[in-house]
N, C-alpha and C positions, 0 to 999 in steps of 0.2 A: 653587730658585732665585727670589729674590727681585729681580726686574729692577727694580721700583721704586726699591727701594733702591740697586743700582747705579748708576741712572741720575741718583738724586737726589746720590748721592757726587761723581758727574762733573760736575753742575750747579754743585755747592758748590766744586769744585776750579776750575772755570771763571771762577766770579766772584772767588774768592780770588786767582788768578794775576792779574787784571786789575789788583786794586789793589795787588798787591806790585810788579808791574812798575812801575808808575807811581812808588811809594814808591822803588824801588831805582834807577832811573833817574835820578830827582832828587837822590839821595844821591850817586851817582858825580859828579854834575857839581858838586857844592858840596864834595866831598871828595878826588877824584882817585884812589881807591883801585882799582885794576885789578879787583879779585876782585868789586867790586858791579857792574862794567861786564859781567863774564862773567856774573854772577848775573841782570843785567837781561836779557840775550841769551837767557840758559837760561831764563828765565821767559817772554820774548817767543815763543820756540818752544813752550814748554808751553800757552801760550795755543792756537796752531793745532793742537798734538796733541790737547789735552783737546776742543775742538770737534769734531775730526774722530771721536775715540772716542766722543763722545757722539752723533753722527750713526749710527756704525755699530753702536752698542749697540741704537738704535731699528730700524735697518733690517733687524740679524739677525732680528727677530721676525716678518718677514714670512711670511706662508704659502707653502708649496710651489706652483710653478705650472710651465707647460711648459717655462720657460727653466731653473729649478732646481728639479729635481724631487724634492730632499731638503731642500728649504728654504734659508734665508739663514744658517743659523748661524755659517757661516765668515767671515761678513763681519769679525766681531769679531777674529777671528785675522789677518784681512788689514790689519785697522786696526793691531792690535798690531804686526804687521810692519814696517809702514810707521813706526809711532811708534819700534821700535828702530833702524831707519835713520836717521830725524831725529835721534835722540839721539846717533849715532855721527857722522852727516856735518856736522851743525849744531853742537849744543852742544859736544860733546868738541872738535871743531876751533876753534871760536872761543875756547875755554877755553886750548887751549895756543898758539893764536895771540897771544892776548893777552897772556899769562904769561910765556912764554920768551923774547923781548926782552927785558922787564923783569930777567928772572932774570940775565941775563949782560949787561946793557946797561951796566954800572958807574956810572952816574948816578942819584943818589936822587930820586924824584919830588917833585914839590911836594905833600904831602898836605896838607889841612887840613879843618877842622870835623869831626875825627874823632869826637869824642862823639856827634854827630848821626848820624853813620854808624853807629854800634855801635847807637845807639837804632832804627833803622830796620830793621836786621839781627833785632835780638832782635823788635820786633813782627812782622816778616815770617815769624819762625819760628813765633810763637802762631797767625798767620793761617793758616798751612798747615796747622798741626796739627788745625785744625779738621776739614777735609775728610778729612784723612788717618786721623783717629779714626773717623769715620764710616764708610769702607770697611773699615777695620782690624776692626770689630767685626762686619762681616758675613763668615761662614764660607764660604757657598759666592758665590764669585764668579767672574762670566764672564771672557772673555779680554780685553775691552775695561777691564773694574773692574781686573783683574789689572796690565794696563798702566799704569792711572791711580797704583794704590798704589804700584808701584815708582817711577814718579817722582815721587811725593810723598816718598817715602823720600829718594828721591836729593835732592828739594829740600833736605830737613832737615839731609844730610849737606853739600850745597853750603854751607847758611846757616851751618852749625857751623864749617866750614873758613875762610868769608868771616870770621868773627867773629873767629876765632883770628888770621887773618893781620891784621885791622884792630888788635886788639890786641897783635899783635906790632909793629905801627909805633910804636902809643902807647908800648910799653915798651923802644923803640930798636932794634928788628930788622926794618927795612923788607924784607928779603929774605922774611920769612914771607908778604907780600901775594902773590908771584908762586909761591911754593911751595905756598900754600893752593890756589890755582887749578889748579895742575897735578896735586894728589892728586884734588881735585874732578873733572877732565877724566878721569882714569884710572879712578875709581869708575864712572861714567857711562858709559863706553865698555864696560868689563867688564860691568855690569850689561844694558845694551843689547844686547851678543852673546848672552848668555843667554837674554833675550827673543826675540831673533831666533832662535835655535836651536830653542827651544819651540813657537814658533807655526809654524815652518815645519814640523816634525814634523807637527803636525795638519793643515797642508793637503796634505801628502802622505799623509794618511790613517792618522794613528796609531791603534794598537790600543787599546782601553780597559784592555788588560792581562790577566795570566794569570788573576788572580783573578776579575774581572768574566766573562770566558770560560767559566770553571769553574762559575760561578754560573748562566750561562745553561743549559749542559749538566745540570746537577745538575736544574733546574728542569722541562728538557724531559723527562728520561729518567723522571720522577714520573708523567706521563701515561700511564694505562693503555693498552697497545697498542703504545707506542714499544719496540722491541725492539734497535735499534740507532741510532746516529747517524755521521755522518762530515762532513768539509768545514764544520766550525763556523768562520765568519770573521766579523769584526766591524772597524770603523773609526768614529772619530768624524766626524759631518758637523756638528756643531755643539758649543759648549761644554760641555752637558749633553744631547745627544741622539747616539745611535749608533745606526749602520745594522748590521744583524746577518743572516746569511743560512744556513743549516743544511740538510743531508740526514738526513731520519729514515726508518729503516726499519721496516717494518709486516711483519704475517703475510701470506704470500701467499695469495691467494683471497679478499682482504676486497674487499667491494663499493666502488664509488666513494663511496658516501656515508659509509660507515664510515670508510674512509682520510681523507677530507675533515675527518669530524669530529674525528678525531684530530690532525689537522694544525691543525686552528682550537684545539682545545684545549693543543696545545704552545704557539700563538702567544698564547693568554691567559696562560698561566703564564710565559711570558717576559716579559711586560710587568708582571706584579704584583711591584712594586717595585724595577723595573728602568728606567732611563732609555733604554731600546731603543724609539727613536722610530719605527723602520722594523725591521720583523722578516718575513725570507722564509723561507718553509718548503716544502722539496722533498720529496716522497714517492717512496719506492721500495720495492719488495718486498725480503724479507729475503732472498731466494736471490740476487737482484741485488746487493745490497750485500755480500754475501760472496764475490762474484766480483771485487771491487774490492779 
């Protein structure tokens, strides 16, 4: 995980949003295109979301302490969960609120300066593409960076829809303006729900998956002296950090020093090549394990 790349992408996104917000809002006031107003409000929300995700990405790197004994890795999931809520409650709601009345209003708004509005939309697409490409090239992204990447994709979709809506006005189809805004609202709501579900699962203690658990078991069983294993459990305590625990069976009659050495070797083997930030190994005699 390259945290510096993630935060750099988030900083680029925040700077781009501020520039794009000013341009979109100005374009709305001179053109009257509702999709531009919706995009302006969308970007204003993005500014607050990006700033929040940036703070969360830095906060999640704090070391474990007495209050959070497994660290602060889930701060990114909390931020992504809040971001998803904002996407639904603010962005989608505003898009629907602004577009639906115009869809059934029956009266064509006074559109003007449409070529300038098209220029702003195309320019905004190019500006938003810069941080999008930076985050997209990074293969290992934290939850905050994933949330930001999703929102940047939403931005591009929204800008494309707004551009098509504006071109529709120019070509004599003013209904394309509110229709474009409704399409964007639906896409953003759908993506926000997916983001909410994913990060809620992490906060509830999501398992790293069957393949990850099988690899931990395989590594533990390669340690000489391990004759059995049970109660292997693991959960994410951060985007790339796992808390794992297990019981290993050793031959009865081993000394405390011998059994402790085996447990230490299991701990070492599990951590090799795995993102197991915390691994707890409990020892029991082979006879006791057989009784369960």
